[in-house]
DRENDO-1510 file (C-alpha; in Angstrom, 1 decimal, always signed):
<recs>
REC; n; res; u; v; w
REC; 1; MET; +185.1; +154.4; +108.4 .
REC; 2; GLU; +182.4; +151.9; +107.5 .
REC; 3; ASN; +179.8; +154.3; +108.3 .
REC; 4; GLU; +181.6; +157.1; +106.3 .
REC; 5; ILE; +181.8; +155.0; +103.2 .
REC; 6; HIS; +178.0; +153.7; +103.8 .
REC; 7; LEU; +176.9; +157.5; +104.2 .
REC; 8; LYS; +178.8; +158.6; +101.0 .
REC; 9; MET; +177.2; +155.8; +98.9 .
REC; 10; GLU; +173.9; +157.1; +100.1 .
REC; 11; THR; +174.7; +160.3; +99.2 .
REC; 12; ASP; +176.3; +159.9; +95.7 .
REC; 13; CYS; +173.5; +157.3; +94.8 .
REC; 14; SER; +170.6; +158.8; +92.9 .
REC; 15; LEU; +168.4; +155.8; +92.5 .
REC; 16; GLN; +164.8; +155.6; +93.6 .
REC; 17; GLN; +162.8; +153.1; +95.1 .
REC; 18; PRO; +160.8; +151.1; +92.7 .
REC; 19; PRO; +157.1; +151.6; +92.7 .
REC; 20; GLU; +154.7; +149.6; +94.6 .
REC; 21; TYR; +153.0; +147.1; +93.0 .
REC; 22; ARG; +149.4; +148.6; +93.0 .
REC; 23; GLU; +151.2; +151.8; +91.7 .
REC; 24; ALA; +152.7; +150.0; +88.7 .
REC; 25; VAL; +149.6; +148.1; +87.7 .
REC; 26; THR; +147.2; +151.1; +88.0 .
REC; 27; THR; +149.5; +153.4; +86.0 .
REC; 28; LYS; +150.0; +150.8; +83.1 .
REC; 29; THR; +146.2; +149.8; +83.0 .
REC; 30; ASP; +144.9; +153.3; +83.1 .
REC; 31; THR; +146.9; +154.2; +79.9 .
REC; 32; ALA; +145.6; +153.6; +76.5 .
REC; 33; PRO; +147.7; +152.0; +73.9 .
REC; 34; PRO; +149.5; +154.1; +71.1 .
REC; 35; GLY; +147.1; +155.0; +68.4 .
REC; 36; TYR; +148.1; +155.2; +64.7 .
REC; 37; GLY; +146.1; +158.5; +64.0 .
REC; 38; ASN; +145.1; +158.5; +60.3 .
REC; 39; GLU; +147.4; +155.8; +59.2 .
REC; 40; LEU; +147.1; +152.1; +58.8 .
REC; 41; PRO; +148.7; +150.0; +61.1 .
REC; 42; PRO; +151.9; +148.4; +59.7 .
REC; 43; SER; +151.0; +145.3; +57.7 .
REC; 44; TYR; +152.8; +142.1; +56.5 .
REC; 45; GLU; +153.2; +140.8; +53.0 .
REC; 46; SER; +150.9; +138.0; +52.6 .
REC; 47; VAL; +149.8; +135.6; +49.8 .
REC; 48; PHE; +146.8; +137.4; +49.2 .
REC; 49; GLY; +149.0; +140.8; +49.2 .
REC; 50; LYS; +151.2; +139.1; +46.3 .
REC; 51; VAL; +148.4; +137.9; +44.5 .
REC; 52; ARG; +146.4; +141.2; +44.7 .
REC; 53; GLN; +149.7; +143.1; +43.5 .
REC; 54; MET; +150.2; +140.6; +40.7 .
REC; 55; ARG; +146.3; +140.9; +39.6 .
REC; 56; ASP; +146.8; +144.8; +39.5 .
REC; 57; GLU; +150.1; +144.8; +37.5 .
REC; 58; SER; +149.2; +142.2; +35.1 .
REC; 59; ASP; +147.9; +142.9; +31.5 .
REC; 60; GLY; +145.1; +140.5; +31.5 .
REC; 61; LYS; +144.1; +137.2; +32.6 .
REC; 62; ALA; +146.7; +135.3; +30.6 .
REC; 63; ASP; +149.5; +137.1; +32.2 .
REC; 64; PHE; +148.1; +137.2; +35.8 .
REC; 65; GLY; +147.7; +133.4; +35.4 .
REC; 66; LYS; +151.4; +133.2; +34.2 .
REC; 67; LYS; +152.5; +135.3; +37.2 .
REC; 68; LEU; +150.3; +133.3; +39.6 .
REC; 69; PHE; +151.5; +130.0; +38.3 .
REC; 70; ALA; +154.9; +131.3; +38.6 .
REC; 71; CYS; +154.6; +132.2; +42.1 .
REC; 72; LEU; +152.8; +129.3; +43.3 .
REC; 73; PHE; +155.4; +127.0; +41.7 .
REC; 74; CYS; +158.2; +128.6; +43.1 .
REC; 75; GLY; +156.7; +128.4; +46.7 .
REC; 76; ILE; +155.9; +124.7; +46.0 .
REC; 77; ALA; +159.1; +124.0; +44.6 .
REC; 78; CYS; +160.8; +125.4; +47.7 .
REC; 79; ASN; +158.8; +123.4; +50.0 .
REC; 80; ILE; +159.4; +120.2; +48.3 .
REC; 81; THR; +163.2; +120.6; +48.1 .
REC; 82; VAL; +163.2; +121.6; +51.9 .
REC; 83; THR; +161.2; +118.7; +52.8 .
REC; 84; VAL; +163.1; +115.9; +50.7 .
REC; 85; PHE; +166.5; +117.3; +52.1 .
REC; 86; MET; +164.8; +117.4; +55.5 .
REC; 87; PHE; +163.8; +113.7; +55.2 .
REC; 88; ALA; +166.6; +112.3; +52.7 .
REC; 89; ILE; +169.5; +113.5; +55.0 .
REC; 90; PRO; +168.7; +111.9; +58.2 .
REC; 91; VAL; +167.1; +108.7; +56.4 .
REC; 92; SER; +170.7; +108.4; +54.1 .
REC; 93; CYS; +172.5; +108.6; +57.7 .
REC; 94; LEU; +170.5; +105.9; +59.3 .
REC; 95; VAL; +170.8; +103.7; +56.2 .
REC; 96; PHE; +174.8; +104.4; +56.0 .
REC; 97; GLY; +175.0; +104.3; +59.6 .
REC; 98; SER; +173.4; +101.2; +59.9 .
REC; 99; VAL; +175.6; +99.5; +57.2 .
REC; 100; TRP; +178.8; +100.4; +58.9 .
REC; 101; ILE; +177.7; +99.6; +62.5 .
REC; 102; TYR; +175.8; +96.3; +62.1 .
REC; 103; ARG; +178.2; +94.9; +59.4 .
REC; 104; ILE; +180.9; +94.8; +61.7 .
REC; 105; TYR; +178.7; +93.7; +64.9 .
REC; 106; GLY; +181.3; +91.3; +66.8 .
REC; 107; ASP; +183.9; +91.5; +64.0 .
REC; 108; TYR; +185.9; +94.3; +65.4 .
REC; 109; SER; +189.1; +94.5; +67.1 .
REC; 110; ASN; +189.7; +96.1; +70.4 .
REC; 111; ASP; +193.7; +96.0; +69.7 .
REC; 112; PRO; +194.7; +99.8; +68.6 .
REC; 113; SER; +197.5; +98.6; +66.2 .
REC; 114; SER; +194.9; +96.3; +64.3 .
REC; 115; PRO; +193.4; +97.6; +61.0 .
REC; 116; ASP; +190.0; +96.3; +62.3 .
REC; 117; TYR; +190.5; +98.3; +65.4 .
REC; 118; CYS; +187.4; +100.1; +66.6 .
REC; 119; GLN; +187.3; +101.8; +70.1 .
REC; 120; PRO; +184.6; +99.9; +72.0 .
REC; 121; THR; +183.0; +102.9; +73.7 .
REC; 122; LEU; +182.0; +104.5; +70.5 .
REC; 123; TYR; +181.1; +101.6; +68.7 .
REC; 124; VAL; +178.5; +100.6; +71.4 .
REC; 125; PHE; +177.4; +104.2; +71.9 .
REC; 126; ALA; +176.5; +104.4; +67.6 .
REC; 127; PHE; +175.1; +100.9; +67.9 .
REC; 128; TRP; +172.7; +101.6; +70.9 .
REC; 129; ILE; +171.8; +105.2; +69.1 .
REC; 130; LEU; +170.9; +103.4; +65.9 .
REC; 131; THR; +168.9; +100.5; +67.5 .
REC; 132; ILE; +167.0; +103.2; +69.4 .
REC; 133; GLN; +166.2; +105.3; +66.5 .
REC; 134; TYR; +165.0; +102.0; +64.8 .
REC; 135; ILE; +163.0; +101.3; +68.0 .
REC; 136; MET; +161.5; +104.9; +68.2 .
REC; 137; ALA; +160.6; +104.7; +64.5 .
REC; 138; LEU; +158.7; +101.3; +64.8 .
REC; 139; LEU; +156.7; +102.7; +67.8 .
REC; 140; ALA; +155.8; +105.8; +65.9 .
REC; 141; ILE; +154.8; +103.6; +63.1 .
REC; 142; LEU; +152.8; +101.3; +65.6 .
REC; 143; CYS; +151.2; +104.3; +67.3 .
REC; 144; CYS; +149.8; +105.7; +63.7 .
REC; 145; CYS; +148.6; +102.3; +62.6 .
REC; 146; ILE; +146.6; +102.1; +66.1 .
REC; 147; SER; +145.1; +105.4; +66.0 .
REC; 148; GLY; +144.3; +105.0; +62.4 .
REC; 149; ILE; +142.4; +101.7; +63.5 .
REC; 150; VAL; +140.7; +103.2; +66.6 .
REC; 151; VAL; +139.4; +106.2; +64.5 .
REC; 152; CYS; +138.1; +103.8; +61.8 .
REC; 153; CYS; +136.4; +101.7; +64.4 .
REC; 154; LEU; +134.9; +104.9; +65.9 .
REC; 155; ALA; +133.9; +106.1; +62.6 .
REC; 156; SER; +132.2; +103.1; +61.9 .
REC; 157; SER; +130.3; +102.5; +65.1 .
REC; 158; SER; +129.1; +106.0; +65.1 .
REC; 159; SER; +127.4; +105.7; +61.7 .
</recs>
């Protein structure tokens, strides 16, 4: 019975064996990549493409300058906004978390019925996460200062 099922599966299955490694490698490297014919390859919009388009569509140098300023100002303003929010949100969380966590250090209650109750495991976790963040920030500042001093010393010794 088991042999019948196995034979039946072999005859019903139309899968082929995968090619040998040498066959697969030689057939893929022998063919040339597809060409574009007379068409140019697909291009992506870039800053230079936008500037060229603004120059072509402008009515003069003043109009081109106005469009260029608007385009650059929009990009710079967007970058500044994103950078400020990416910096301000973590810093504000760090400051507010520090106020809440370090202010009650040692003054919280382990009694769940108390109004000053704080779950001890959660408090210790938050305390050490904040402390580790401060330590990492100080280490990063220290590394930057040391690398700056090393660069200055190497620059002054080479000249």
